[in-house]
N, C-alpha and C positions, 0 to 999 in steps of 0.2 A: 506425825505419827511415829512411834518408836519402831525400830527394826531389830531383828535378831538373826544372826547367821552363824550357827554352830553345828558341827557334825562330829559325832563320836563313833568310831568304828573299831571293831576287833575282827580281824580276818587274816587270811593267808595270802602271801604275795603270789600273783599269777605269772610273774616274769621277774628276771633279775633286774635290779634297779640300774638305770642308765644315768651315770654321773657326767655332767658337763660343766664347763666354766664359762661365765659371761666374759666379754672383752674387758670388763673392769675387775675380773678376778673372783667374782662371787660364784660359789658352787650351787648348782641346781640339779636335783635328782628327780627323775620321773619313773614311776612304777605303777603296777596295777595290783588290785587286791580283790579277792573273792570273799564275800560275806554271806554266810549261810543263815537261813531262818528255818527252824523246825516248828511245825504247828500241827494241830489236829483239825480235821474237817468237822463241821458242825453236826451233820447227820450220822455218819458212820463212826466217827471218832478215829478214823484212819490217820496215821501219821504221814505228813507230807513234808517235803523239804524243797525250798527254793533258794537259788543262788543269785546274788546281785554282784555284778562286776563293776568296779569303781576305778577310775583313773585318779592318781594322786601325784602331787608335786611338792617337794620339800626344798628349802633354801638354806644356804649357809652351813653352819656346823652340823645341823640335823641332817642335811643332805649327805654330808661326808660320812656321818655315823651310819646312816641307813645303807649307803652303798658298801661300806666296809663290813658291817656285821649281819646284814640281812640278805637273804637270797630267795629265789623262787621256792615256794612251799613253806617258808618260815612264817610264823605268826607275828603280827605287829599290832599294837594298840595305838591309834592315832586320834588326835583331836584337832579340828581345823575348821575351815569355812568353805562354803561353796563358791565357785567362780565359773561364770559363763563366758566362754570364748566364742567368737564368731569371725569368719573370714571367708574370702572368696578363693576358690581353687583356680589352678591355671586354666582350667576349661571354662571358667566363669560361673561355676556352680556355687551357691551359697552353702557353707558348711558351719556347723556349730558343735560345741562339746561342753559338757558340764563336768567339772573336776573338783577335787578337794585339795585345797592348799593346806599343807600340814603346818600347824602352829605349835603343837606339843606332840610328843610321841613317847612310847615306852617299849623298849625291847622286851619280848616275851620269851620264856623258856620254850625250847622245842618240845613238842608233845611227846610224852613218855607214858608208860603204863600207869594207870591210876590218876592221870591228869587229863583234863579235857581242854581242848583249844577253844571251846566256846565261852570261856570265862577267864578273867585275869588270874594270874598265879597267886595274887594276894587275896585275902578274904574280902576286901572291898576294892572297888575301882579307884584309880588314882584321882585325887582331887584336881580340879582345874587350877592352873597357875597363870593368872593373868599377867602377861608381860614378861614372864620369866621362862627360861628353858627348863625342860624336864631334867630330872636327876641324871638320866642317861646321856644328856647332851651337854653337861657341864664341861667347862674347860679343863677340869682336873680329872678327866676320865683316864683310867689306867689302860694300858695297852692290851691287857688280857682280860676280857670280859668273862666273869665266872658263870658261864652256862654252856 
């Protein structure tokens, strides 16, 4: 049976990214994101909003870019996959966590008047790029990002 594991999110960071380096020198960045959903109730048509909090992890060049250019409250567009981690605590309790491993990402402009953080700044969402890094994560990125 075929399987498919793909997540696409646009939200705001709930905390500053934490950048670490593995013993082999690979960068890894962990951060959280809040994604809002606005909907109307069936009977009264009243507008409701719910927020989902998601833990994310980025590796390599993308981890470095996220830690350098994005901070708490900033919007970020990510594409990745779900990963389930389980472990046993020091007290012997079983623990588990579902997180998103970032495979592609796009830096988003900070919200300003006339722009909504609920949609990408471009007219259409970025197309998936299988096996390649997004434009923002290319090796030829300039030091000053224009936003």
